[in-house]
C-alpha positions as CSV (number, residue, x, y, z in Angstrom):
1,G,5.4,-31.5,-36.7
2,I,4.0,-32.4,-33.3
3,H,0.6,-34.0,-33.0
4,M,-1.8,-31.4,-31.4
5,G,-4.8,-33.6,-30.8
6,R,-7.9,-31.8,-29.7
7,H,-6.4,-29.4,-27.2
8,F,-7.4,-26.0,-28.4
9,G,-8.4,-22.8,-26.5
10,A,-11.9,-23.2,-28.0
11,D,-12.3,-26.4,-26.1
12,L,-12.2,-24.6,-22.8
13,A,-15.5,-23.5,-21.1
14,T,-17.1,-20.3,-22.2
15,N,-19.0,-17.6,-20.4
16,D,-20.5,-14.2,-21.3
17,L,-17.2,-12.3,-20.9
18,S,-15.1,-14.7,-22.9
19,D,-17.7,-14.8,-25.7
20,H,-17.8,-11.0,-25.7
21,L,-14.0,-10.7,-26.0
22,T,-13.7,-13.4,-28.6
23,S,-16.3,-11.7,-30.8
24,L,-14.5,-8.3,-30.5
25,A,-11.0,-9.8,-31.2
26,N,-12.2,-11.5,-34.4
27,A,-14.2,-8.5,-35.5
28,A,-11.1,-6.4,-35.3
29,V,-9.5,-8.5,-38.0
30,N,-12.4,-8.6,-40.4
31,G,-14.2,-11.5,-38.8
32,G,-13.5,-15.2,-38.9
33,D,-12.6,-17.4,-36.0
34,M,-8.8,-17.2,-35.8
35,F,-8.9,-15.8,-32.2
36,T,-10.3,-17.4,-29.1
37,V,-10.4,-15.7,-25.7
38,R,-11.1,-17.6,-22.5
39,V,-11.4,-16.6,-18.9
40,V,-9.4,-19.4,-17.4
41,S,-9.7,-18.4,-13.7
42,N,-12.1,-16.3,-11.7
43,T,-11.5,-16.5,-7.9
44,I,-12.2,-14.6,-4.8
45,I,-9.2,-13.5,-2.8
46,S,-8.9,-11.8,0.6
47,A,-5.5,-10.2,1.2
48,P,-3.8,-7.5,3.3
49,T,-3.8,-4.4,1.0
50,P,-2.0,-1.1,1.5
51,T,-4.0,1.9,2.4
52,T,-3.4,5.6,1.6
53,T,-2.4,6.2,5.3
54,G,0.5,3.8,5.2
55,G,-1.2,0.9,6.9
56,T,-2.9,-2.2,5.6
57,E,-6.4,-3.6,5.6
58,E,-7.9,-6.9,4.7
59,V,-9.6,-6.4,1.3
60,T,-11.6,-8.9,-0.7
61,F,-11.5,-8.8,-4.5
62,R,-11.9,-11.0,-7.5
63,V,-8.9,-12.1,-9.7
64,K,-9.6,-13.0,-13.3
65,S,-7.1,-14.6,-15.6
66,I,-7.7,-14.1,-19.3
67,L,-5.8,-15.9,-22.2
68,A,-6.1,-15.2,-25.9
69,F,-5.3,-17.9,-28.4
70,H,-4.5,-17.5,-32.2
71,R,-5.1,-20.4,-34.6
72,V,-1.9,-20.7,-36.8
73,A,-1.2,-23.5,-39.2
74,G,-3.9,-25.7,-37.8
75,A,-3.1,-25.3,-34.1
76,D,-3.3,-22.6,-31.4
77,V,-0.6,-20.3,-30.0
78,I,-1.1,-18.1,-27.0
79,I,-0.7,-14.4,-27.9
80,F,-1.9,-12.6,-24.8
81,G,-2.4,-13.0,-21.0
82,M,-4.1,-10.6,-18.6
83,Y,-4.7,-10.6,-14.8
84,V,-7.2,-8.2,-13.4
85,H,-8.2,-7.4,-9.8
86,E,-11.8,-6.3,-9.4
87,Y,-12.8,-4.6,-6.1
88,G,-16.6,-4.7,-6.6
89,E,-18.8,-6.4,-4.1
90,V,-17.1,-5.9,-0.8
91,G,-14.1,-4.1,0.7
92,S,-13.3,-0.6,1.9
93,S,-14.7,2.5,0.4
94,V,-11.2,3.4,-0.9
95,Y,-11.0,0.3,-3.1
96,Q,-14.6,-0.4,-3.8
97,G,-15.7,0.0,-7.4
98,R,-12.2,-0.1,-8.8
99,V,-10.6,-2.4,-11.4
100,F,-6.8,-2.9,-11.5
101,I,-5.2,-4.3,-14.6
102,E,-2.5,-6.1,-12.6
103,C,-0.5,-7.4,-15.5
104,V,-0.7,-7.8,-19.3
105,D,1.8,-9.8,-21.2
106,S,2.4,-11.3,-24.7
107,P,4.9,-14.0,-25.7
108,P,7.6,-13.0,-28.3
109,L,6.1,-12.2,-31.7
110,L,6.4,-15.0,-34.3
111,H,6.9,-14.3,-38.0
112,E,3.9,-16.6,-38.6
113,T,1.6,-14.2,-36.6
114,P,1.4,-10.8,-38.3
115,G,2.0,-8.1,-35.8
116,G,-0.7,-5.8,-37.1
117,E,-3.4,-8.4,-36.8
118,R,-2.2,-9.4,-33.3
119,Q,-2.1,-5.8,-32.1
120,A,-5.6,-5.1,-33.5
121,A,-7.0,-8.1,-31.7
122,L,-5.3,-7.3,-28.4
123,T,-6.5,-3.7,-28.5
124,A,-10.0,-5.0,-29.0
125,I,-9.7,-7.4,-26.1
126,L,-8.5,-4.8,-23.6
127,T,-11.0,-2.3,-24.9
128,G,-13.7,-4.9,-24.6
129,Y,-12.8,-5.7,-21.0
130,I,-13.0,-1.9,-20.2
131,Q,-16.5,-2.0,-21.7
132,W,-17.4,-5.0,-19.6
133,S,-16.1,-3.3,-16.4
134,A,-18.2,-0.2,-17.1
135,S,-21.2,-2.4,-17.8
136,R,-20.6,-4.2,-14.4
137,G,-20.9,-0.8,-12.7
138,F,-17.2,-0.2,-11.7
139,S,-16.2,3.4,-11.3
140,F,-12.5,3.6,-12.0
141,L,-9.9,1.6,-14.0
142,H,-6.2,1.5,-13.2
143,L,-3.3,0.5,-15.4
144,H,0.4,0.3,-14.7
145,A,3.3,0.2,-17.1
146,P,6.1,-1.2,-14.8
147,P,9.7,0.0,-15.0
148,P,12.2,-2.1,-17.0
149,Q,14.0,-3.3,-13.9
150,D,10.9,-5.0,-12.6
151,G,11.7,-8.3,-14.1
152,A,9.0,-10.2,-12.1
153,K,6.1,-8.4,-13.9
154,H,5.5,-11.0,-16.6
155,I,3.4,-14.1,-17.2
156,F,5.1,-16.0,-20.0
157,V,8.8,-15.3,-20.5
158,L,11.4,-13.4,-18.5
159,R,12.9,-10.9,-21.0
160,S,16.3,-9.1,-21.0
161,L,16.6,-5.6,-19.6
162,S,17.1,-4.2,-23.1
163,V,13.8,-5.7,-24.2
164,R,12.0,-4.5,-21.1
165,L,13.4,-1.0,-21.8
166,Q,11.5,-1.0,-25.1
167,S,8.5,-2.8,-23.6
168,T,7.9,-0.2,-21.0
169,V,7.5,2.6,-23.5
170,H,5.5,0.4,-25.9
171,L,3.1,-0.6,-23.2
172,A,2.5,2.9,-22.1
173,C,1.8,4.0,-25.6
174,W,-0.5,1.0,-26.1
175,F,-2.4,1.9,-22.9
176,E,-2.9,5.4,-24.3
177,K,-4.3,3.9,-27.5
178,V,-6.6,1.6,-25.7
179,L,-8.0,4.3,-23.4
180,S,-8.5,6.6,-26.5
181,S,-10.5,3.8,-28.1
182,A,-12.5,3.2,-25.0
183,R,-13.3,6.9,-24.7
184,Q,-14.4,7.0,-28.3
185,G,-16.7,4.1,-27.5
186,G,-18.2,6.0,-24.7
187,Y,-17.0,3.7,-21.9
188,I,-14.8,6.2,-20.1
189,A,-15.4,9.8,-19.2
190,G,-11.8,10.9,-18.7
191,T,-8.3,9.7,-18.2
192,W,-5.3,10.7,-16.1
193,S,-1.7,9.5,-16.2
194,T,1.7,10.3,-14.8
195,W,5.3,9.2,-15.0
196,C,6.8,8.0,-11.7
197,G,8.4,11.1,-10.2
198,D,6.1,13.7,-11.8
199,D,5.0,16.4,-9.4
200,E,1.8,17.3,-11.3
201,D,-0.8,15.2,-13.0
202,D,-1.1,14.9,-16.8
203,S,-4.8,14.9,-17.0
204,S,-6.2,14.7,-20.5
205,D,-9.7,15.6,-19.3
206,E,-10.7,18.3,-16.8
207,S,-13.7,16.2,-15.7
208,T,-11.3,13.9,-13.9
209,H,-10.9,15.7,-10.7
210,A,-7.6,16.2,-9.1
211,D,-8.6,14.6,-5.8
212,S,-9.7,11.4,-7.5
213,S,-6.5,11.4,-9.6
214,D,-4.3,11.8,-6.5
215,L,-6.2,9.0,-4.7
216,A,-6.0,6.7,-7.7
217,S,-2.3,7.3,-8.2
218,D,-1.6,6.6,-4.5
219,I,-3.7,3.4,-4.5
220,T,-2.2,2.2,-7.8
221,R,1.4,2.7,-6.6
222,K,0.9,1.1,-3.3
223,A,-1.1,-1.8,-4.6
224,L,0.9,-2.7,-7.7
225,T,4.5,-1.6,-7.0
226,A,6.8,-3.9,-5.1
227,P,9.3,-2.5,-2.6
228,G,12.4,-1.3,-4.4
229,V,10.8,-1.2,-7.8
230,G,11.2,2.1,-9.7
231,S,14.5,3.0,-8.1
232,A,15.1,6.8,-8.4
233,K,18.8,6.1,-8.7
234,W,18.3,3.8,-11.6
235,Q,16.0,6.3,-13.3
236,A,18.4,9.1,-12.8
237,K,21.3,7.1,-14.3
238,H,19.3,6.6,-17.5
239,G,17.8,10.1,-17.4
240,I,14.2,9.0,-17.7
241,F,11.1,8.3,-15.6
242,N,9.8,5.1,-17.1
243,E,7.2,3.8,-14.7
244,R,3.8,5.1,-15.7
245,Y,0.3,5.0,-14.1
246,F,-3.0,5.4,-15.8
247,M,-6.5,6.0,-14.3
248,A,-9.8,6.2,-16.2
249,K,-13.2,7.3,-14.9
250,L,-15.7,4.8,-16.2
251,N,-19.0,6.1,-17.5
252,P,-22.2,4.7,-15.8
253,P,-23.5,1.8,-18.0
254,R,-26.4,2.3,-20.3
255,L,-27.3,-1.3,-19.6
256,R,-25.8,-2.8,-16.4
257,I,-24.7,-6.4,-16.2
258,E,-25.7,-7.3,-12.7
259,Q,-24.2,-10.8,-12.4
260,D,-20.6,-11.6,-12.7
261,I,-19.5,-14.8,-14.5
262,P,-19.3,-17.9,-12.4
263,L,-16.3,-18.6,-10.2
264,I,-13.6,-20.6,-11.9
265,P,-11.1,-22.1,-9.4
266,S,-7.7,-22.9,-10.8
267,R,-4.5,-24.1,-9.2
268,L,-2.7,-23.7,-12.5
269,A,-3.8,-20.1,-13.4
270,G,-5.5,-18.7,-10.3
271,R,-2.7,-16.2,-9.7
272,R,-0.1,-14.9,-12.0
273,A,2.7,-16.5,-10.1
274,D,1.0,-19.9,-10.5
275,L,0.8,-19.8,-14.3
276,S,4.4,-18.4,-14.5
277,R,5.7,-21.2,-12.3
278,F,3.8,-23.8,-14.3
279,I,5.3,-22.5,-17.6
280,A,8.8,-22.5,-16.0
281,N,8.6,-25.9,-14.3
282,E,7.3,-27.5,-17.5
283,R,10.0,-25.7,-19.5
284,L,7.4,-24.5,-22.0
285,Q,8.8,-22.3,-24.7
286,F,7.5,-19.7,-27.3
287,G,10.6,-19.1,-29.5
288,T,9.4,-21.1,-32.6
289,L,5.9,-21.8,-34.0
290,E,6.2,-25.5,-33.0
291,H,7.3,-24.6,-29.5
292,A,4.4,-22.1,-29.1
293,Q,1.9,-24.6,-30.4
294,Y,3.1,-27.2,-28.0
295,T,2.9,-24.7,-25.1
296,A,-0.6,-23.7,-26.0
297,M,-1.7,-27.4,-26.3
298,T,-0.2,-28.2,-22.9
299,I,-1.8,-25.3,-21.1
300,A,-5.2,-25.9,-22.7
301,R,-5.0,-29.6,-21.9
302,C,-4.1,-29.0,-18.3
303,L,-6.8,-26.3,-17.9
304,A,-9.4,-28.7,-19.4
305,L,-8.4,-31.5,-17.1
306,E,-8.5,-29.2,-14.1
307,S,-12.0,-28.0,-15.1
308,R,-13.3,-31.5,-15.5
309,Y,-11.9,-32.4,-12.1
310,V,-13.6,-29.4,-10.4
311,Q,-16.9,-30.2,-12.2
312,A,-16.7,-33.8,-11.0
313,Q,-16.2,-32.6,-7.4
314,Q,-19.1,-30.2,-7.6
315,Q,-21.4,-32.9,-8.9
316,H,-20.3,-35.1,-6.0
317,Q,-21.0,-32.3,-3.6
318,Q,-24.5,-31.8,-5.0
319,Q,-25.1,-35.5,-4.4
320,Q,-23.7,-35.5,-0.9
321,H,-25.0,-32.0,0.0
322,Q,-21.6,-31.1,1.3
323,Q,-19.0,-28.5,0.4
324,P,-16.9,-29.9,-2.6
325,P,-13.4,-30.9,-1.7
326,G,-12.2,-28.8,-4.6
327,T,-13.5,-25.6,-3.3
328,N,-12.4,-23.5,-0.3
329,P,-14.8,-21.3,1.6
330,D,-13.3,-18.3,-0.2
331,G,-14.1,-19.8,-3.6
332,T,-10.5,-19.9,-4.7
333,G,-10.5,-23.7,-5.2
334,S,-8.0,-26.3,-4.1
335,V,-7.3,-28.5,-7.1
336,P,-4.9,-31.3,-6.1
337,P,-1.5,-31.1,-7.7
338,G,-0.8,-33.7,-10.4
339,V,-4.2,-33.2,-12.1
340,C,-2.4,-32.4,-15.3
């Protein structure tokens, strides 16, 4: 086997959110410490964003990258990745207070990682993030199950169309399960969902008003769906509408978490395309346990090196009383290439 050294997900820096999600993931499988969840990037982005009137506006939001590691045979494998967009502090009234789950992805299942355990842990992680979002005071949560022909909507591995056909249905069913769990936990007041092409909403709770649902659907589609994705011609050929949108009204928190976790700049994982490109360029694989362990080791090692570089730059800045070279004014970070 390959020598894994000390490069584990647990070696990466922790914060309140990662501790919360790690605890829930392990509790979902009767305790232990086989799962580790880390927020590997938390940056502030300002980008032109579609409006409901067909135009665009400059909107500022936070992007978080979350990875889940599973200890198998003495080393970690990555079992889950999630990118979220949080429109909290600033921005237009249309987007403010909303959280978009931009992408969730899992590498192919290994026979060494039982599917039941992994599914329970992932459900706990996403439910826990919904709980966190409600505690932070967000009002709405949006999820999107992309159509199978959207081959770009992944983090780890580009899958075949036949696999994506199944994944779209499975993802939509999983989102329903997670939202049901979050509702039972008291974190959401109501949910709404629709298949792409539906003329009427499919509200599961009358307290979710139609005007909010229409607005949420419009925002979700324009913010998360690339041009040409969800072709009506393709859907008609297959006789199904397979792109699905979900919106949940979050309950006001019983105890609000006023402060977000610290910013975590990352060139490697700051945006979904960055991490996908790194995995492709390094030719990292997930097909066997040994490949998956090496991939997790490589990603954890590079994230740890990147974090140490940023910390060194911040310490230098404190000494010099200047802006650190590793941080842009928008807080996204500018870690030099070649750190890993």
